[in-house]
C-alpha positions in Angstrom: 0.0 0.0 0.0 1.2 3.6 -0.3 3.0 3.7 2.8 2.4 0.3 4.2 4.4 1.4 7.1 2.2 4.4 7.7 -0.3 3.8 10.5 -3.3 5.3 8.7 -2.6 3.2 5.6 -2.3 0.0 7.6 -5.6 0.5 9.4 -7.5 1.5 6.3 -6.4 -1.8 4.7 -7.5 -3.6 7.9 -10.9 -1.8 7.9 -11.5 -2.8 4.2 -10.6 -6.4 4.9 -12.8 -6.5 8.0 -15.8 -5.1 6.0 -15.4 -7.8 3.3 -15.0 -10.6 5.9 -17.9 -9.3 8.0 -20.2 -9.2 4.9 -19.5 -12.8 3.9 -19.8 -14.2 7.5 -23.0 -12.2 8.2 -24.5 -13.3 4.9 -23.6 -17.0 5.5 -25.0 -17.1 9.0 -28.1 -14.9 8.4 -29.1 -17.0 5.4 -29.8 -20.0 7.6 -32.6 -18.0 9.2 -34.0 -17.2 5.8 -34.2 -20.7 4.5 -37.8 -21.4 5.6 -38.9 -18.2 3.9 -37.1 -19.1 0.7 -38.6 -22.5 0.8 -42.1 -21.1 1.1 -41.6 -18.3 -1.5 -40.4 -20.6 -4.2 -42.6 -23.6 -3.2 -39.7 -26.1 -3.0 -38.7 -28.9 -0.7 -36.4 -28.2 2.2 -33.8 -30.5 0.8 -33.7 -28.5 -2.4 -33.6 -25.2 -0.5 -30.5 -26.4 1.3 -28.5 -26.1 -1.9 -28.6 -22.3 -1.4 -26.2 -22.9 1.5 -24.4 -25.9 0.1 -23.6 -24.4 -3.3 -22.0 -21.4 -1.6 -19.8 -23.3 0.8 -18.9 -25.9 -1.9 -17.8 -23.2 -4.4 -15.9 -21.2 -1.9 -13.9 -24.2 -0.7 -13.1 -25.4 -4.2 -11.7 -22.1 -5.4 -9.8 -20.8 -2.4 -6.5 -22.4 -3.5 -7.0 -21.3 -7.2 -7.7 -17.7 -6.2 -4.6 -17.7 -4.0 -2.6 -18.9 -7.0 -4.0 -16.3 -9.4 -3.2 -13.6 -6.8 0.5 -14.3 -7.5 0.0 -12.5 -10.8 -2.8 -10.0 -10.1 -1.6 -9.1 -6.6 -3.4 -9.8 -3.4 -4.9 -6.3 -3.1 -6.5 -6.6 -6.6 -7.7 -10.1 -5.9 -9.4 -9.0 -2.7 -11.0 -5.9 -4.4 -12.2 -8.0 -7.3 -13.7 -10.6 -4.9 -15.4 -7.8 -3.0 -16.9 -6.5 -6.2 -18.0 -10.0 -7.4 -19.6 -10.7 -4.0 -21.5 -7.4 -4.1 -22.8 -7.9 -7.6 -23.8 -11.5 -6.9 -25.6 -10.3 -3.7 -27.8 -8.0 -5.9 -28.4 -10.8 -8.4 -29.4 -13.2 -5.5 -31.9 -10.7 -4.2 -33.4 -10.4 -7.8 -33.7 -14.2 -8.3 -37.0 -15.3 -9.7 -36.6 -19.0 -8.8 -34.5 -21.3 -6.8 -32.3 -22.3 -9.7 -31.3 -18.7 -10.3 -30.7 -18.2 -6.6 -28.4 -21.2 -6.4 -26.5 -20.1 -9.6 -25.9 -16.6 -8.2 -24.9 -18.2 -4.8 -22.2 -20.0 -6.8 -21.0 -16.7 -8.1 -21.1 -15.3 -4.6 -19.0 -18.3 -3.4 -16.4 -17.5 -6.0 -16.3 -13.9 -4.8 -16.0 -15.1 -1.2 -13.1 -17.4 -2.2 -11.3 -14.5 -3.7 -11.8 -12.5 -0.4 -10.9 -15.2 2.0 -7.9 -16.6 0.0 -5.9 -13.4 0.6 -7.6 -11.6 3.6 -5.3 -13.1 6.3 -2.2 -12.5 4.1 -3.1 -8.8 3.4 -3.4 -8.1 7.2 -0.3 -10.1 7.9 1.8 -8.2 5.3 0.4 -4.8 6.2 1.5 -4.9 9.8 4.9 -5.5 11.3 5.7 -7.7 14.3 4.9 -5.0 16.8 1.2 -4.7 15.8 0.5 -7.8 13.8 -1.1 -9.8 16.6 -3.5 -7.0 17.5 -4.5 -6.6 13.8 -5.1 -10.3 13.5 -7.2 -10.1 16.7 -9.4 -7.5 15.2 -9.9 -9.7 12.1 -10.9 -12.6 14.5 -13.3 -10.3 16.3 -14.9 -9.5 12.9 -15.7 -13.1 12.3 -17.1 -13.4 15.8 -19.3 -10.3 15.5 -20.6 -11.5 12.1 -21.5 -14.9 13.6 -23.1 -13.2 16.7 -25.2 -10.7 14.8 -26.1 -12.9 11.9 -29.1 -14.6 13.5 -30.3 -11.3 15.0 -30.0 -9.2 11.9 -31.2 -12.1 9.7 -34.3 -12.7 11.8 -35.2 -9.0 11.8 -34.7 -8.5 8.1 -36.6 -11.6 7.1 -39.4 -10.8 9.5 -39.8 -7.1 8.5 -38.6 -6.8 4.9 -38.1 -10.3 3.4 -35.3 -12.7 2.7 -34.1 -10.6 -0.2 -33.0 -7.9 2.2 -30.2 -10.2 3.5 -28.6 -9.9 0.1 -29.6 -6.3 -0.6 -27.9 -5.0 2.6 -24.6 -6.1 1.1 -24.9 -3.9 -2.0 -24.3 -0.4 -0.7 -21.7 -1.5 1.9 -19.9 -3.7 -0.6 -20.0 -1.0 -3.3 -18.5 1.7 -1.0 -15.8 -0.7 0.3 -14.9 -1.8 -3.2 -14.5 1.8 -4.4 -12.3 2.7 -1.4 -10.3 -0.5 -2.0 -9.6 0.4 -5.6 -8.2 3.8 -4.5 -6.3 3.0 -1.3 -5.7 -0.7 -0.9 -2.0 -1.3 -1.7 0.5 -3.8 -0.2 4.2 -4.4 -1.0 4.4 -7.6 -3.0 6.5 -8.9 -5.9 4.3 -10.3 -8.7 5.2 -13.0 -11.2 5.7 -11.9 -14.8 3.3 -14.5 -16.1 0.6 -16.7 -14.5 1.7 -20.3 -14.8 -1.6 -22.0 -14.1 -1.7 -25.7 -13.8 -5.1 -26.3 -15.3 -5.1 -30.0 -15.0 -4.2 -29.7 -11.3 -6.9 -27.1 -10.9 -9.5 -29.5 -12.3 -8.4 -32.3 -10.1 -8.4 -30.1 -7.1 -12.0 -28.9 -7.8 -13.1 -32.5 -8.3 -11.4 -33.7 -5.1 -12.8 -30.8 -3.0 -16.3 -31.0 -4.5 -16.5 -34.8 -4.0 -15.2 -34.5 -0.4 -17.6 -31.7 0.6 -20.6 -33.5 -1.0 -19.6 -36.8 0.6 -19.4 -35.2 4.0 -22.8 -33.6 3.5 -24.3 -37.0 2.5 -22.7 -38.6 5.6 -24.2 -36.0 7.8 -27.7 -36.5 6.3 -27.8 -40.3 6.3 -25.5 -41.3 9.1 -25.0 -44.6 7.2 -23.0 -45.9 4.3 -24.9 -45.4 1.0 -23.9 -45.9 -2.6 -23.6 -42.2 -3.2 -21.2 -41.9 -0.2 -19.1 -44.7 -1.5 -18.9 -43.2 -5.0 -18.2 -39.7 -3.6 -15.4 -41.1 -1.4 -13.9 -43.0 -4.2 -14.0 -40.0 -6.5 -12.2 -37.9 -3.7 -9.5 -40.5 -3.2 -8.8 -40.9 -6.9 -8.8 -37.2 -7.6 -6.6 -36.3 -4.6 -4.0 -39.0 -5.5 -3.9 -37.8 -9.1 -3.6 -34.2 -7.9 -0.6 -35.0 -5.7 1.1 -36.8 -8.5 0.4 -33.9 -10.9 1.7 -31.3 -8.5 4.9 -33.2 -7.9 5.8 -33.4 -11.6 4.9 -30.0 -12.9 7.3 -27.1 -12.9 4.7 -24.6 -11.7 2.2 -26.4 -9.5 -1.2 -25.0 -8.4 -0.2 -25.9 -4.8 3.4 -26.3 -3.7 2.8 -29.4 -1.6 6.4 -29.2 -0.3 5.0 -26.8 2.3 3.5 -29.7 4.1 7.0 -31.0 4.6 7.5 -28.0 6.9 6.6 -29.6 10.2 5.9 -26.3 11.9 3.4 -25.4 9.2 1.7 -28.8 9.2 1.5 -29.0 13.0 -0.2 -25.6 13.2 -2.6 -26.7 10.4 -3.4 -30.0 12.2 -4.1 -28.1 15.4 -6.6 -25.9 13.5 -8.3 -29.1 12.3 -8.8 -30.2 15.9 -10.2 -26.8 16.8 -12.9 -26.7 14.2 -13.8 -30.4 14.5 -14.5 -29.9 18.2 -16.2 -26.6 17.6 -19.0 -28.4 15.7 -19.7 -30.7 18.6 -21.4 -27.8 20.3 -22.7 -25.6 17.5 -24.5 -28.5 15.8 -25.6 -30.6 18.8 -26.2 -27.9 21.4 -29.5 -26.7 20.0 -30.8 -30.3 20.1 -30.2 -30.3 23.8 -31.7 -26.9 24.7 -34.7 -27.4 22.5 -35.3 -31.1 22.8 -34.5 -31.6 26.6 -35.2 -28.2 28.1 -38.0 -27.1 25.6 -36.4 -23.7 25.1 -37.5 -21.5 22.3 -35.1 -20.9 19.4 -34.7 -17.2 20.5 -33.5 -18.2 23.9 -31.1 -20.8 22.4 -29.7 -18.0 20.2 -29.1 -15.8 23.2 -27.2 -18.6 25.0 -25.1 -19.2 21.9 -24.1 -15.5 21.7 -22.0 -15.9 24.8 -19.1 -17.5 22.9 -18.8 -15.0 20.0 -19.3 -12.1 22.5 -16.3 -13.3 24.5 -14.3 -13.7 21.3 -15.2 -10.3 20.0 -13.7 -8.6 23.1 -11.0 -11.1 23.9 -9.3 -11.6 20.5 -7.8 -8.0 20.3 -6.6 -8.4 23.9 -4.9 -11.7 23.1 -3.5 -10.1 20.0 -1.8 -7.4 22.1 -0.4 -10.1 24.5 0.9 -12.0 21.5 2.6 -8.8 20.1 4.3 -8.2 23.5 5.4 -11.7 24.1 5.1 -14.0 21.1 6.8 -17.1 22.6 4.1 -18.2 24.9 2.0 -21.4 24.8 -1.2 -19.5 23.7 -2.6 -22.1 21.3 -2.0 -25.1 23.5 -3.4 -23.2 26.5 -6.4 -22.2 24.4 -7.1 -25.9 23.6 -6.8 -26.9 27.3 -9.2 -24.1 28.4 -11.7 -25.2 25.6 -11.3 -28.9 26.7 -12.3 -27.8 30.2 -15.3 -26.0 28.8 -16.4 -29.1 26.8 -16.2 -31.4 29.9 -18.0 -28.8 32.1 -20.7 -28.5 29.4 -21.1 -32.2 29.2 -21.6 -32.4 33.0 -24.0 -29.5 32.8 -26.0 -31.3 30.1 -26.2 -34.5 32.2 -27.2 -32.7 35.4 -29.5 -30.2 33.6 -27.5 -27.3 35.0 -28.1 -24.4 32.5 -25.8 -21.9 34.4 -23.0 -24.4 34.2 -23.5 -24.8 30.4 -23.4 -21.0 30.0 -20.2 -20.8 32.1 -18.8 -23.5 29.7 -19.6 -21.3 26.7 -17.6 -18.5 28.4 -14.6 -20.8 28.9 -14.8 -21.9 25.3 -14.8 -18.3 24.2 -11.7 -17.6 26.3 -10.0 -20.7 24.8 -11.0 -19.6 21.3 -9.4 -16.2 21.9 -6.2 -17.7 23.2 -6.0 -20.1 20.2 -7.1 -18.4 17.0 -5.0 -15.2 16.7 -1.7 -16.8 17.7 -2.3 -20.0 15.7 -3.3 -18.0 12.6 -0.2 -15.8 12.9 2.1 -18.7 13.4 0.7 -20.5 10.4 1.6 -17.4 8.3 5.0 -17.2 9.9 5.8 -20.8 9.3 6.4 -20.2 5.5 8.5 -17.6 3.7 6.9 -14.2 3.1 6.5 -14.8 -0.6 4.3 -17.8 0.2 1.9 -15.9 2.4 -0.8 -16.1 -0.2 -0.6 -19.9 -0.3 -0.6 -20.0 3.5 -3.6 -17.8 3.7 -5.6 -19.9 1.1 -4.6 -23.2 2.8 -5.7 -21.8 6.1 -9.1 -20.8 4.8 -9.5 -24.2 3.0 -8.5 -26.1 6.2 -11.1 -24.1 8.2 -14.0 -24.9 5.7 -13.1 -28.6 5.4 -12.7 -29.0 9.2 -16.1 -27.5 9.9 -17.7 -29.7 7.3 -16.0 -32.8 8.8 -17.1 -31.6 12.2 -20.7 -31.4 11.2 -20.6 -34.9 9.8 -18.8 -36.3 12.8 -21.3 -34.7 15.2 -24.2 -36.1 13.2 -22.7 -39.6 13.1 -22.1 -39.6 16.8 -25.7 -38.7 17.5 -27.0 -41.3 15.1 -24.8 -44.0 16.7 -25.8 -43.2 20.2 -29.5 -42.7 19.6 -29.8 -45.7 17.4 -33.3 -46.1 15.8 -34.8 -43.4 18.1 -36.2 -40.4 16.2 -35.4 -37.0 17.5 -38.9 -35.7 17.0 -40.4 -38.6 19.0 -38.1 -38.2 22.1 -37.7 -34.4 22.2 -39.4 -33.1 25.4 -40.8 -36.5 26.2 -39.9 -39.3 28.6 -36.8 -40.3 26.6 -35.3 -36.8 26.8 -32.8 -38.1 29.3 -31.4 -40.3 26.6 -31.1 -37.4 24.3 -29.2 -35.5 27.0 -26.8 -38.4 27.5 -26.1 -38.7 23.8 -25.4 -35.0 23.4 -23.2 -35.0 26.6 -21.1 -37.9 25.3 -20.6 -36.1 21.9 -19.6 -32.9 23.6 -17.1 -34.9 25.7 -15.6 -36.1 22.5 -15.1 -32.5 21.6 -13.1 -32.2 24.8 -10.9 -35.1 23.8 -10.3 -33.6 20.4 -9.2 -30.4 22.1 -6.7 -32.3 24.3 -5.3 -33.8 21.1 -5.1 -30.3 19.6 -3.3 -29.1 22.7 -0.6 -31.8 22.3 -0.2 -30.9 18.6 0.0 -27.1 19.4 2.6 -27.8 22.1 4.7 -29.7 19.7 4.5 -26.7 17.3 5.3 -24.2 20.0 8.4 -26.2 21.0 9.5 -26.3 17.4 9.2 -22.5 17.2 11.3 -22.1 20.3 14.0 -24.3 18.8 14.0 -22.6 15.4 13.8 -19.0 16.6 14.8 -19.0 20.2 13.0 -17.4 23.1 14.3 -14.2 24.4 11.7 -14.1 27.2 12.4 -17.6 28.4 
């Protein structure tokens, strides 16, 4: 940027990135509230309406790595600006959709725009700030995601109830347009661009096929909870495509993804720790509502308020942890975050079993604290694990890992519930005499989330020890 070292320029870049990320997170969360209205307006089945959500997540995940590769030629600032513009235009088209098919199509376009945003957002913030302020800036970015997740259901419910589901998309248009115009004028970062884009098109096709088949398979697993022919076909397609992709990337001169980065143990360990974080995260976000609504008979609005505790803590805590990280980087933040979250999971499981609502709320608070301790340091260390010129690749891999881990978490949570409840139907036992069985099943699944967090803590500690060996610890 013009004057990336200038304080104003840095924070303008951060503000633009925060706006883009906030829009995409808010839109994704709020749309879940709008699905019933969309289903009614278009007169379609719920299963068909779910493609409005699935198409977006599927497209975004498939194109994150590709967008990161293209940014080596276009520049990360231009990639982000173009993604912001594409997301905004697609939002308008989604609002104007005349049928479900059009809406799904424009959600695909919106997903491509989101992939352009997310593939470079972390890298732009990382490159715009030096070591003295980077943690705080990354903390603000983490708070943006939390705020979007927290306000999504509230804003979505208000807009759908007063204006209509189209307003969820229309609200993006003026905000996105202004942000894109400002980005064109002021968003600049110091980066060296390649003279020519060497796109590995065969690798790109194989990557899209592998990611699409994996995401669809995970979705089918979550829906059925059993082995079906489509799951077998999807899994086979994923394995075949990913094997061919790895072979392709090893032999081409200019690969889509430099898979040698996974040979950097520090980078791989940080990524594996992130997988444990988002896998365990789904144990609560997916199964928690079943407990509060099925066992305690709470209204959805009350459940929403309870679930706001975690993002509220993250919103205020992430910048604080960012400042701590800037002041003393070599501390076991990520491993401590996992341990605190594990405590929250186990406390919540006990609260579920004993029907102690206050204990479950306290557990949400602990999980929020653990999330603050984990996310900003872990995201920063993942960027630092690779050379600066590979920051775009690190950013896109980070976003892809997050999406895939959340999808795997949803499937895992659903499978656990299916295995423990057996042939019992949720609708038949919710609020009835078998509600205790539901509480036990959810509690066991949440405890599994605690176990995943302990595994994540061990992985994070290994990564932290490697950092100490490689870079030393002045504060030790």
